[in-house]
Structures are given as structure tokens and as C-alpha cells.
BALOBA-1460 file (C-alpha; in Angstrom, 3 decimals):
// residues 261
<rec num="1" residu="m" x="117.240" y="35.732" z="-15.350"/>
<rec num="2" residu="p" x="115.482" y="37.211" z="-18.417"/>
<rec num="3" residu="h" x="117.521" y="39.783" z="-20.341"/>
<rec num="4" residu="p" x="115.740" y="43.142" z="-19.760"/>
<rec num="5" residu="d" x="116.220" y="44.350" z="-23.336"/>
<rec num="6" residu="h" x="115.062" y="41.024" z="-24.740"/>
<rec num="7" residu="e" x="111.929" y="41.385" z="-22.615"/>
<rec num="8" residu="k" x="111.330" y="44.802" z="-24.181"/>
<rec num="9" residu="n" x="111.574" y="43.200" z="-27.601"/>
<rec num="10" residu="r" x="109.256" y="40.414" z="-26.479"/>
<rec num="11" residu="a" x="106.593" y="43.030" z="-25.700"/>
<rec num="12" residu="a" x="107.229" y="44.804" z="-29.012"/>
<rec num="13" residu="w" x="106.893" y="41.574" z="-30.995"/>
<rec num="14" residu="n" x="103.706" y="40.715" z="-29.132"/>
<rec num="15" residu="e" x="102.434" y="44.080" z="-30.360"/>
<rec num="16" residu="m" x="103.616" y="43.498" z="-33.946"/>
<rec num="17" residu="v" x="102.622" y="39.935" z="-34.689"/>
<rec num="18" residu="d" x="99.023" y="40.452" z="-35.790"/>
<rec num="19" residu="l" x="100.108" y="43.231" z="-38.147"/>
<rec num="20" residu="h" x="102.381" y="40.693" z="-39.822"/>
<rec num="21" residu="v" x="99.975" y="37.749" z="-39.807"/>
<rec num="22" residu="n" x="97.533" y="39.870" z="-41.783"/>
<rec num="23" residu="h" x="100.037" y="41.540" z="-44.124"/>
<rec num="24" residu="m" x="100.326" y="40.368" z="-47.732"/>
<rec num="25" residu="e" x="104.148" y="40.374" z="-47.628"/>
<rec num="26" residu="y" x="104.065" y="37.454" z="-45.184"/>
<rec num="27" residu="r" x="101.955" y="35.283" z="-47.537"/>
<rec num="28" residu="t" x="100.024" y="33.749" z="-44.637"/>
<rec num="29" residu="q" x="96.992" y="32.766" z="-46.668"/>
<rec num="30" residu="e" x="99.255" y="31.295" z="-49.342"/>
<rec num="31" residu="v" x="100.725" y="28.913" z="-46.757"/>
<rec num="32" residu="i" x="97.272" y="28.043" z="-45.390"/>
<rec num="33" residu="d" x="96.142" y="27.255" z="-48.936"/>
<rec num="34" residu="g" x="98.958" y="24.761" z="-49.488"/>
<rec num="35" residu="g" x="101.809" y="27.011" z="-50.626"/>
<rec num="36" residu="s" x="105.143" y="27.946" z="-49.076"/>
<rec num="37" residu="s" x="106.778" y="31.040" z="-47.604"/>
<rec num="38" residu="l" x="110.280" y="29.722" z="-48.330"/>
<rec num="39" residu="k" x="112.468" y="31.562" z="-50.797"/>
<rec num="40" residu="r" x="114.927" y="30.299" z="-53.377"/>
<rec num="41" residu="l" x="118.146" y="30.689" z="-51.350"/>
<rec num="42" residu="e" x="117.152" y="28.545" z="-48.356"/>
<rec num="43" residu="l" x="115.494" y="25.893" z="-50.534"/>
<rec num="44" residu="e" x="118.662" y="25.539" z="-52.600"/>
<rec num="45" residu="a" x="120.934" y="25.579" z="-49.538"/>
<rec num="46" residu="l" x="119.148" y="22.882" z="-47.522"/>
<rec num="47" residu="g" x="118.006" y="20.674" z="-50.400"/>
<rec num="48" residu="d" x="116.030" y="17.544" z="-49.581"/>
<rec num="49" residu="v" x="114.778" y="17.665" z="-45.980"/>
<rec num="50" residu="k" x="112.321" y="14.751" z="-46.172"/>
<rec num="51" residu="g" x="112.374" y="12.726" z="-42.950"/>
<rec num="52" residu="k" x="114.952" y="15.058" z="-41.382"/>
<rec num="53" residu="s" x="114.548" y="16.990" z="-38.131"/>
<rec num="54" residu="l" x="114.733" y="20.777" z="-38.368"/>
<rec num="55" residu="l" x="114.873" y="23.419" z="-35.628"/>
<rec num="56" residu="h" x="113.797" y="26.903" z="-36.720"/>
<rec num="57" residu="l" x="115.262" y="29.623" z="-34.501"/>
<rec num="58" residu="m" x="113.332" y="32.878" z="-34.048"/>
<rec num="59" residu="c" x="110.474" y="31.383" z="-36.026"/>
<rec num="60" residu="q" x="107.937" y="34.167" z="-35.408"/>
<rec num="61" residu="f" x="104.491" y="32.698" z="-36.171"/>
<rec num="62" residu="g" x="105.786" y="29.658" z="-37.966"/>
<rec num="63" residu="l" x="105.261" y="30.232" z="-41.685"/>
<rec num="64" residu="d" x="108.755" y="29.080" z="-42.692"/>
<rec num="65" residu="t" x="108.673" y="26.363" z="-40.038"/>
<rec num="66" residu="l" x="105.489" y="24.844" z="-41.431"/>
<rec num="67" residu="s" x="106.682" y="25.384" z="-44.995"/>
<rec num="68" residu="w" x="109.649" y="23.140" z="-44.125"/>
<rec num="69" residu="a" x="107.128" y="20.634" z="-42.752"/>
<rec num="70" residu="r" x="105.400" y="20.787" z="-46.121"/>
<rec num="71" residu="e" x="108.784" y="19.901" z="-47.655"/>
<rec num="72" residu="g" x="108.814" y="16.775" z="-45.475"/>
<rec num="73" residu="a" x="110.849" y="17.855" z="-42.433"/>
<rec num="74" residu="e" x="109.943" y="17.144" z="-38.806"/>
<rec num="75" residu="v" x="109.906" y="20.685" z="-37.445"/>
<rec num="76" residu="t" x="110.290" y="22.550" z="-34.175"/>
<rec num="77" residu="g" x="110.142" y="26.337" z="-33.884"/>
<rec num="78" residu="v" x="111.221" y="28.615" z="-31.048"/>
<rec num="79" residu="d" x="110.447" y="32.291" z="-30.570"/>
<rec num="80" residu="i" x="110.506" y="34.827" z="-27.731"/>
<rec num="81" residu="s" x="107.043" y="36.238" z="-28.497"/>
<rec num="82" residu="d" x="104.021" y="34.739" z="-26.732"/>
<rec num="83" residu="m" x="101.650" y="35.988" z="-29.430"/>
<rec num="84" residu="s" x="103.863" y="34.623" z="-32.191"/>
<rec num="85" residu="i" x="103.793" y="31.135" z="-30.672"/>
<rec num="86" residu="k" x="100.014" y="31.389" z="-30.174"/>
<rec num="87" residu="r" x="99.568" y="32.269" z="-33.856"/>
<rec num="88" residu="a" x="102.009" y="29.514" z="-34.879"/>
<rec num="89" residu="n" x="99.895" y="26.920" z="-33.087"/>
<rec num="90" residu="e" x="96.830" y="28.323" z="-34.840"/>
<rec num="91" residu="m" x="98.684" y="27.888" z="-38.139"/>
<rec num="92" residu="v" x="99.199" y="24.208" z="-37.285"/>
<rec num="93" residu="q" x="95.420" y="23.851" z="-37.074"/>
<rec num="94" residu="k" x="94.754" y="25.872" z="-40.227"/>
<rec num="95" residu="t" x="97.313" y="24.045" z="-42.371"/>
<rec num="96" residu="g" x="96.921" y="20.523" z="-40.960"/>
<rec num="97" residu="l" x="100.725" y="20.305" z="-40.801"/>
<rec num="98" residu="e" x="102.658" y="18.952" z="-37.831"/>
<rec num="99" residu="g" x="105.022" y="21.148" z="-35.853"/>
<rec num="100" residu="e" x="106.026" y="21.876" z="-32.278"/>
<rec num="101" residu="f" x="106.374" y="25.489" z="-31.154"/>
<rec num="102" residu="i" x="108.141" y="26.674" z="-27.985"/>
<rec num="103" residu="r" x="108.042" y="30.107" z="-26.347"/>
<rec num="104" residu="c" x="111.542" y="30.914" z="-25.132"/>
<rec num="105" residu="d" x="114.249" y="33.538" z="-25.345"/>
<rec num="106" residu="l" x="116.711" y="31.905" z="-27.730"/>
<rec num="107" residu="l" x="119.706" y="32.712" z="-25.523"/>
<rec num="108" residu="d" x="118.047" y="30.771" z="-22.670"/>
<rec num="109" residu="f" x="117.081" y="27.801" z="-24.838"/>
<rec num="110" residu="i" x="119.831" y="25.296" z="-23.993"/>
<rec num="111" residu="g" x="118.280" y="22.605" z="-21.818"/>
<rec num="112" residu="v" x="114.659" y="23.469" z="-22.609"/>
<rec num="113" residu="i" x="114.455" y="20.459" z="-24.937"/>
<rec num="114" residu="d" x="116.804" y="17.476" z="-25.216"/>
<rec num="115" residu="e" x="116.465" y="16.739" z="-28.946"/>
<rec num="116" residu="k" x="119.271" y="17.281" z="-31.458"/>
<rec num="117" residu="f" x="118.523" y="18.192" z="-35.070"/>
<rec num="118" residu="d" x="119.733" y="17.431" z="-38.586"/>
<rec num="119" residu="f" x="119.188" y="21.074" z="-39.543"/>
<rec num="120" residu="v" x="119.128" y="24.309" z="-37.575"/>
<rec num="121" residu="y" x="117.687" y="27.145" z="-39.642"/>
<rec num="122" residu="q" x="117.334" y="30.887" z="-39.146"/>
<rec num="123" residu="s" x="116.096" y="33.470" z="-41.599"/>
<rec num="124" residu="y" x="115.360" y="37.034" z="-42.523"/>
<rec num="125" residu="g" x="115.303" y="39.824" z="-39.945"/>
<rec num="126" residu="t" x="116.547" y="37.970" z="-36.872"/>
<rec num="127" residu="h" x="120.195" y="38.334" z="-35.824"/>
<rec num="128" residu="c" x="119.815" y="42.053" z="-35.013"/>
<rec num="129" residu="w" x="117.566" y="41.113" z="-32.053"/>
<rec num="130" residu="l" x="120.327" y="39.117" z="-30.319"/>
<rec num="131" residu="s" x="122.335" y="40.823" z="-27.573"/>
<rec num="132" residu="d" x="125.046" y="38.124" z="-27.479"/>
<rec num="133" residu="i" x="126.064" y="36.597" z="-30.795"/>
<rec num="134" residu="f" x="128.544" y="34.210" z="-29.139"/>
<rec num="135" residu="k" x="125.879" y="32.762" z="-26.850"/>
<rec num="136" residu="w" x="123.642" y="32.435" z="-29.905"/>
<rec num="137" residu="a" x="126.297" y="30.373" z="-31.692"/>
<rec num="138" residu="e" x="126.563" y="28.081" z="-28.663"/>
<rec num="139" residu="v" x="122.810" y="27.436" z="-28.901"/>
<rec num="140" residu="v" x="123.144" y="26.632" z="-32.614"/>
<rec num="141" residu="a" x="125.990" y="24.166" z="-31.998"/>
<rec num="142" residu="h" x="124.270" y="22.594" z="-28.999"/>
<rec num="143" residu="y" x="121.186" y="21.615" z="-30.964"/>
<rec num="144" residu="l" x="122.920" y="20.261" z="-34.062"/>
<rec num="145" residu="k" x="123.542" y="16.547" z="-34.422"/>
<rec num="146" residu="p" x="127.092" y="15.539" z="-35.408"/>
<rec num="147" residu="g" x="127.124" y="15.979" z="-39.176"/>
<rec num="148" residu="g" x="124.190" y="18.402" z="-38.947"/>
<rec num="149" residu="t" x="123.899" y="21.614" z="-40.952"/>
<rec num="150" residu="f" x="123.216" y="25.169" z="-39.823"/>
<rec num="151" residu="y" x="121.988" y="27.735" z="-42.333"/>
<rec num="152" residu="i" x="121.234" y="31.395" z="-41.781"/>
<rec num="153" residu="v" x="120.111" y="33.864" z="-44.436"/>
<rec num="154" residu="d" x="119.457" y="37.356" z="-43.140"/>
<rec num="155" residu="g" x="119.885" y="41.033" z="-43.754"/>
<rec num="156" residu="h" x="123.561" y="41.847" z="-44.223"/>
<rec num="157" residu="p" x="125.080" y="43.926" z="-41.402"/>
<rec num="158" residu="m" x="125.947" y="46.472" z="-44.123"/>
<rec num="159" residu="e" x="122.221" y="47.221" z="-44.308"/>
<rec num="160" residu="v" x="122.604" y="49.773" z="-41.530"/>
<rec num="161" residu="l" x="124.561" y="52.036" z="-43.909"/>
<rec num="162" residu="h" x="121.990" y="51.532" z="-46.666"/>
<rec num="163" residu="y" x="119.044" y="52.650" z="-44.537"/>
<rec num="164" residu="d" x="120.864" y="55.151" z="-42.308"/>
<rec num="165" residu="p" x="124.267" y="56.452" z="-43.497"/>
<rec num="166" residu="g" x="124.779" y="57.959" z="-40.048"/>
<rec num="167" residu="m" x="124.954" y="54.531" z="-38.397"/>
<rec num="168" residu="s" x="128.211" y="52.682" z="-37.701"/>
<rec num="169" residu="y" x="128.931" y="49.219" z="-39.078"/>
<rec num="170" residu="f" x="130.996" y="48.634" z="-35.912"/>
<rec num="171" residu="a" x="128.454" y="50.044" z="-33.434"/>
<rec num="172" residu="k" x="128.875" y="48.567" z="-29.956"/>
<rec num="173" residu="e" x="125.813" y="50.062" z="-28.276"/>
<rec num="174" residu="p" x="122.346" y="48.877" z="-29.293"/>
<rec num="175" residu="e" x="119.916" y="51.113" z="-31.149"/>
<rec num="176" residu="r" x="116.789" y="51.924" z="-29.139"/>
<rec num="177" residu="t" x="113.578" y="53.164" z="-30.744"/>
<rec num="178" residu="v" x="110.073" y="53.936" z="-29.491"/>
<rec num="179" residu="g" x="107.134" y="54.740" z="-31.739"/>
<rec num="180" residu="q" x="108.921" y="53.243" z="-34.741"/>
<rec num="181" residu="p" x="106.676" y="52.551" z="-37.780"/>
<rec num="182" residu="d" x="106.197" y="48.829" z="-38.324"/>
<rec num="183" residu="y" x="108.311" y="47.638" z="-41.254"/>
<rec num="184" residu="c" x="105.277" y="46.103" z="-42.980"/>
<rec num="185" residu="a" x="102.399" y="48.297" z="-41.825"/>
<rec num="186" residu="r" x="104.215" y="51.617" z="-42.231"/>
<rec num="187" residu="d" x="101.217" y="53.640" z="-41.040"/>
<rec num="188" residu="t" x="101.237" y="51.869" z="-37.646"/>
<rec num="189" residu="k" x="103.714" y="52.824" z="-34.909"/>
<rec num="190" residu="i" x="105.007" y="50.224" z="-32.438"/>
<rec num="191" residu="m" x="104.763" y="51.822" z="-29.034"/>
<rec num="192" residu="h" x="106.884" y="49.358" z="-27.061"/>
<rec num="193" residu="e" x="110.616" y="50.026" z="-27.079"/>
<rec num="194" residu="q" x="112.637" y="48.026" z="-29.598"/>
<rec num="195" residu="v" x="116.320" y="47.249" z="-29.026"/>
<rec num="196" residu="e" x="118.565" y="46.108" z="-31.902"/>
<rec num="197" residu="w" x="122.246" y="45.134" z="-31.947"/>
<rec num="198" residu="q" x="124.771" y="45.456" z="-34.749"/>
<rec num="199" residu="h" x="126.847" y="42.321" z="-35.458"/>
<rec num="200" residu="p" x="129.536" y="42.706" z="-38.162"/>
<rec num="201" residu="v" x="130.171" y="39.723" z="-40.413"/>
<rec num="202" residu="f" x="133.495" y="38.865" z="-38.754"/>
<rec num="203" residu="e" x="131.748" y="38.639" z="-35.386"/>
<rec num="204" residu="i" x="129.061" y="36.260" z="-36.678"/>
<rec num="205" residu="v" x="131.631" y="34.040" z="-38.401"/>
<rec num="206" residu="n" x="133.982" y="34.015" z="-35.411"/>
<rec num="207" residu="a" x="131.118" y="33.141" z="-33.065"/>
<rec num="208" residu="l" x="130.206" y="30.092" z="-35.152"/>
<rec num="209" residu="i" x="133.845" y="28.996" z="-35.370"/>
<rec num="210" residu="q" x="134.350" y="29.452" z="-31.617"/>
<rec num="211" residu="a" x="131.252" y="27.298" z="-31.018"/>
<rec num="212" residu="g" x="132.960" y="24.474" z="-32.916"/>
<rec num="213" residu="l" x="131.213" y="24.705" z="-36.272"/>
<rec num="214" residu="t" x="132.929" y="24.462" z="-39.648"/>
<rec num="215" residu="i" x="131.960" y="27.172" z="-42.130"/>
<rec num="216" residu="e" x="131.193" y="25.522" z="-45.474"/>
<rec num="217" residu="r" x="130.379" y="28.681" z="-47.399"/>
<rec num="218" residu="m" x="129.365" y="32.309" z="-47.035"/>
<rec num="219" residu="d" x="127.450" y="34.274" z="-49.653"/>
<rec num="220" residu="e" x="126.467" y="37.920" z="-50.081"/>
<rec num="221" residu="y" x="123.672" y="39.222" z="-52.308"/>
<rec num="222" residu="n" x="122.819" y="42.670" z="-53.660"/>
<rec num="223" residu="f" x="119.059" y="42.428" z="-53.132"/>
<rec num="224" residu="g" x="116.802" y="42.612" z="-50.090"/>
<rec num="225" residu="y" x="114.253" y="40.243" z="-48.605"/>
<rec num="226" residu="y" x="111.187" y="42.448" z="-48.140"/>
<rec num="227" residu="k" x="109.517" y="45.438" z="-49.735"/>
<rec num="228" residu="v" x="110.900" y="48.259" z="-47.629"/>
<rec num="229" residu="e" x="109.156" y="51.104" z="-49.453"/>
<rec num="230" residu="e" x="106.295" y="51.214" z="-51.937"/>
<rec num="231" residu="d" x="108.583" y="52.105" z="-54.839"/>
<rec num="232" residu="w" x="110.750" y="49.000" z="-54.393"/>
<rec num="233" residu="y" x="110.147" y="46.284" z="-56.938"/>
<rec num="234" residu="s" x="110.833" y="42.596" z="-57.455"/>
<rec num="235" residu="e" x="112.935" y="41.775" z="-60.493"/>
<rec num="236" residu="d" x="112.383" y="38.031" z="-60.646"/>
<rec num="237" residu="g" x="109.086" y="37.506" z="-58.832"/>
<rec num="238" residu="g" x="110.924" y="35.431" z="-56.236"/>
<rec num="239" residu="h" x="110.127" y="37.684" z="-53.272"/>
<rec num="240" residu="y" x="113.535" y="39.361" z="-53.350"/>
<rec num="241" residu="w" x="113.609" y="43.118" z="-53.781"/>
<rec num="242" residu="y" x="115.896" y="45.672" z="-55.402"/>
<rec num="243" residu="p" x="115.994" y="49.419" z="-54.683"/>
<rec num="244" residu="p" x="114.629" y="51.648" z="-57.454"/>
<rec num="245" residu="g" x="118.129" y="51.927" z="-58.953"/>
<rec num="246" residu="g" x="118.442" y="48.159" z="-59.321"/>
<rec num="247" residu="p" x="121.081" y="45.854" z="-57.790"/>
<rec num="248" residu="t" x="123.264" y="47.640" z="-55.260"/>
<rec num="249" residu="d" x="127.074" y="47.925" z="-55.267"/>
<rec num="250" residu="y" x="127.174" y="46.490" z="-51.733"/>
<rec num="251" residu="p" x="125.510" y="43.495" z="-50.090"/>
<rec num="252" residu="l" x="122.003" y="43.576" z="-48.619"/>
<rec num="253" residu="l" x="121.765" y="39.868" z="-47.750"/>
<rec num="254" residu="l" x="124.177" y="37.502" z="-45.980"/>
<rec num="255" residu="a" x="123.992" y="33.703" z="-45.982"/>
<rec num="256" residu="i" x="126.199" y="31.314" z="-44.019"/>
<rec num="257" residu="k" x="126.157" y="27.522" z="-44.150"/>
<rec num="258" residu="a" x="128.040" y="25.634" z="-41.436"/>
<rec num="259" residu="k" x="128.394" y="22.033" z="-40.306"/>
<rec num="260" residu="k" x="128.937" y="20.343" z="-36.962"/>
<rec num="261" residu="l" x="131.579" y="17.664" z="-37.477"/>
């Protein structure tokens, strides 16, 4: 049975995807022209992926997925949005890279495909869309080969206090918004309801441990992963962003690397 709030987000992401495909922050044309959307942290964390299988969770329209293919991985991407998967398959044609893309709610993904993967990867702006972080961790563990590596790099749960001091780090109820400006195209409002969940760091780590994974390392960073406002700037040109005051005194990014023994 589809999760009703996930279905709301599915409609919202179907509304958003073309705004993102065409936005410079996503670097779509750069990938089409032979470049990569991958950032420094994930490239360093995963290392050499040549000839390895990689499953990209919540892949949106496949830029990172196909960038991993350009690094030599055999890639599969999964996303809840119909329009995202449609655009991902168009990106396969435009780039000439190989990749398989599957439309599915991530929490319903177990059993949709039988393959196991050397790497399971998830990146920027994703975990807040998951209603059940423990079910998510089960999906991660299910699709890893023994000895396989999971890596997530995403906005730190502390971000909620950075952008809205009135929010709670420990919030139990999801945040619901309608008519919210798109985070890239700030002059465009998304009219479908969006539902986001807060998952503190301890909850994410405990979910992975409960699913049977071994945490190899966890890192926190005092810079963000996209240009939130026009007066944000990039210090190193590496597509990471600092607020106008420079590096923050609290984390804006979280990265976790885990292994299935």
C-alpha cells in the first residue's frame, strides 16, 4: 500500500523536476558534455569504482548516477518521481552512458530487483523525505553484497536550526508545506504539498546498526551543498557553500560510511 505522504511528495517532485533539470546549480549540461556532478566528499569516500556495481538511492534524474557510470561503475538508480525517472532515461540517451533507472518508493523497494551491489550511495537532500528511517536502513542492508559499502552524504539534521530557529532537532511530527518556493528556482512556488521528516543523527546511526551494518566513520562539515540564497558564496570552487559569515560553528553536512560484513 503506497504511503499517502510519500505519494504527496511524489506529486511535488513530479512538479519540481523540470525546474531542476534546467537550473545551473544542477550542472545538467556539464554532465551531458562529458563532465561530472559528483563532489569531492563522495569521490574521496568511494574511491575507485571501476567495474563495481552501484545502486543510487533517491537518484532524482540521474546526474550523480550517470557520473558514477562515467567513473566506471555499473549503475542503477531508483526514485519515487515518475518525471525524474523519465528525465534520467533521457539523460542516458544524451550522455551515451549506461544505467538502469527504476520508479519506486524506496521504502517499497525490497524485492523489486534481485541484484546485490558493491556500493549503495545516497546524497544531498534526501533523508528528510523518508517517513521511516529504520525501514530505509533495511533497504540499504538488503541491497549490499557482503563486504559492500554504503555511503550517504546529506544535509545535517542540525540544518533545521540554521534555516528556522523555531524548529526542533527532535521533532516527531513531519513538517507540511504548500506553496513553498522551490529551493533552486526561488521565484517559483511548488503547489503540491510537501512532507518532510526530521531524523536526528543518533536515529540514522542506530537504524544502520540495527540493520546489521558496521559504521566505519562519520563526518560532519561546516559548509552546505547548494546555494541557498543569492548572497551565499563558494570558497573553494568545489560546489560547497558557506553562509556570508563563512564557516559555521555547527555542522551543515553529515556523511556516514558503513560496511556490510
